[in-house]
C-alpha positions as CSV (number, residue, x, y, z in Angstrom):
1,M,9.7,7.0,42.6
2,R,10.2,9.7,40.0
3,A,13.6,8.3,39.1
4,V,12.1,4.8,38.6
5,C,9.5,6.2,36.2
6,L,12.1,8.1,34.3
7,L,14.3,5.0,34.0
8,L,11.4,2.9,32.7
9,L,10.5,5.5,30.1
10,A,14.2,5.8,29.1
11,A,14.5,2.1,28.8
12,G,11.4,1.8,26.6
13,S,9.7,-0.6,29.1
14,P,7.4,-3.0,27.4
15,L,5.0,-2.4,30.3
16,L,4.5,1.1,29.1
17,A,4.5,0.4,25.4
18,Q,1.1,0.2,23.8
19,T,0.2,-0.9,20.4
20,P,-2.2,1.5,18.8
21,P,-5.6,0.0,18.1
22,P,-6.1,-1.1,14.5
23,T,-7.6,1.7,12.5
24,E,-10.8,1.0,10.7
25,P,-11.5,2.2,7.2
26,G,-12.9,5.7,7.1
27,P,-15.9,6.8,5.0
28,Q,-14.0,7.4,1.8
29,A,-12.2,4.0,2.1
30,V,-15.6,2.3,2.6
31,V,-16.9,4.0,-0.6
32,Q,-13.8,2.8,-2.5
33,Q,-14.3,-0.7,-1.1
34,L,-17.8,-0.6,-2.6
35,F,-16.6,0.4,-6.0
36,D,-13.8,-2.2,-6.0
37,A,-16.2,-4.9,-4.9
38,I,-18.7,-3.9,-7.7
39,A,-15.9,-4.0,-10.3
40,A,-14.9,-7.5,-9.0
41,Q,-18.5,-8.6,-8.8
42,K,-18.0,-9.6,-5.1
43,V,-21.6,-9.4,-4.1
44,D,-21.0,-10.6,-0.5
45,I,-18.6,-7.7,0.1
46,V,-21.1,-5.3,-1.5
47,R,-23.9,-6.5,0.8
48,S,-21.6,-6.2,3.9
49,L,-20.9,-2.5,3.3
50,F,-24.6,-1.3,3.7
51,T,-26.9,-0.8,6.6
52,P,-30.0,-3.0,6.7
53,N,-32.4,-0.4,5.2
54,A,-30.0,1.3,2.8
55,V,-31.4,2.7,-0.5
56,L,-29.9,3.9,-3.8
57,L,-31.5,6.8,-5.7
58,S,-30.5,7.9,-9.1
59,V,-31.7,11.0,-10.9
60,T,-31.5,11.1,-14.7
61,E,-30.8,14.2,-16.8
62,S,-34.6,14.6,-17.3
63,G,-35.0,14.7,-13.5
64,K,-36.7,11.4,-13.2
65,P,-35.7,9.6,-10.0
66,A,-35.3,5.8,-9.7
67,S,-34.7,4.0,-6.4
68,M,-34.0,0.5,-5.2
69,S,-32.9,-1.1,-2.0
70,Y,-29.3,-2.2,-1.6
71,Q,-30.5,-5.8,-1.7
72,E,-32.1,-5.2,-5.1
73,F,-28.9,-3.6,-6.2
74,A,-26.8,-6.5,-5.0
75,N,-29.1,-9.0,-6.6
76,L,-28.8,-7.1,-9.9
77,L,-25.0,-7.2,-9.6
78,A,-25.1,-11.0,-8.8
79,T,-27.1,-11.7,-12.0
80,T,-25.5,-9.4,-14.5
81,K,-23.1,-10.6,-17.2
82,N,-21.9,-7.0,-17.7
83,V,-18.7,-5.5,-16.2
84,W,-19.3,-2.4,-14.2
85,L,-16.6,0.1,-13.3
86,E,-17.3,3.3,-11.3
87,R,-14.5,5.7,-10.5
88,I,-14.6,8.8,-8.3
89,W,-12.3,11.8,-8.1
90,N,-11.7,14.8,-5.8
91,P,-14.0,13.6,-3.1
92,T,-15.3,15.8,-0.3
93,V,-15.7,14.0,3.0
94,L,-17.7,15.5,5.8
95,I,-17.9,13.8,9.2
96,H,-19.7,14.8,12.3
97,G,-19.8,12.2,15.0
98,P,-21.6,9.1,13.8
99,I,-22.6,10.4,10.3
100,A,-20.6,11.1,7.2
101,V,-21.0,12.1,3.6
102,V,-18.7,11.4,0.7
103,W,-19.5,13.6,-2.3
104,A,-17.6,13.2,-5.6
105,E,-17.8,13.3,-9.3
106,Y,-17.7,10.0,-11.0
107,D,-17.7,8.1,-14.3
108,F,-19.3,4.8,-15.0
109,H,-18.0,2.3,-17.6
110,L,-20.1,-0.6,-18.8
111,N,-18.1,-3.4,-20.4
112,G,-15.2,-1.1,-20.8
113,A,-17.1,1.8,-22.5
114,L,-18.0,5.1,-20.8
115,D,-21.8,4.9,-20.1
116,H,-22.5,7.9,-18.0
117,C,-21.1,10.3,-15.4
118,G,-22.3,12.5,-12.6
119,V,-22.1,13.1,-8.9
120,D,-22.3,10.6,-6.1
121,S,-23.5,11.5,-2.7
122,V,-22.9,8.6,-0.3
123,S,-24.2,8.8,3.3
124,L,-22.7,6.6,5.9
125,L,-23.4,5.8,9.5
126,K,-20.8,4.8,12.2
127,T,-21.9,1.4,13.6
128,S,-20.3,-1.0,16.0
129,A,-18.9,-2.8,12.9
130,G,-17.5,0.4,11.4
131,W,-18.7,2.8,8.7
132,K,-21.7,1.5,6.7
133,I,-23.4,3.0,3.7
134,S,-27.0,4.1,4.5
135,S,-27.8,5.7,1.2
136,I,-26.4,6.6,-2.2
137,S,-27.8,9.4,-4.3
138,D,-26.4,10.1,-7.8
139,T,-27.0,12.0,-10.9
140,R,-26.8,10.2,-14.3
141,E,-25.5,12.4,-17.1
142,T,-24.8,11.2,-20.6
143,S,-23.2,14.3,-22.0
144,G,-20.3,16.4,-20.9
145,C,-18.5,13.4,-19.3
146,T,-14.9,14.4,-18.9
147,S,-12.9,12.4,-16.4
148,P,-9.5,13.6,-15.2
149,L,-8.7,9.9,-14.7
150,G,-8.5,9.2,-18.4
151,P,-9.7,5.9,-19.9
152,P,-9.8,2.8,-17.5
153,Q,-6.8,0.6,-17.3
154,R,-7.4,-2.8,-18.7
């Protein structure tokens, strides 16, 4: 029996060959999908990346917080005539079981011009449909915005 198993292994038997399962996007990839969908104004994709009760919270330089549901955010994106571009760099990704955080500096361009920068903290939950964003907290700073990415490509 051992000889048969060795022969099957040596021959590369299709019975023993397994295709690895498709890999789902990790937390950082989901965050990048969000920013890509925002830039392309693909509201349906934006909505699909959030958990049902997701919230967004921004804190200005004065410390004043503002929050909205992900639905309010998606509706705002759907009705804007502006072009939004958010870019992150040097992300830190922490994962523990079904929770993850992506923390990164970012810059935000409105209609091609730098508008503000800061830090994004994106919390994600592992669901049966993959990683979904449960909340985004960010700072909004208007001074000292220096991006290592340079100006956006047009």
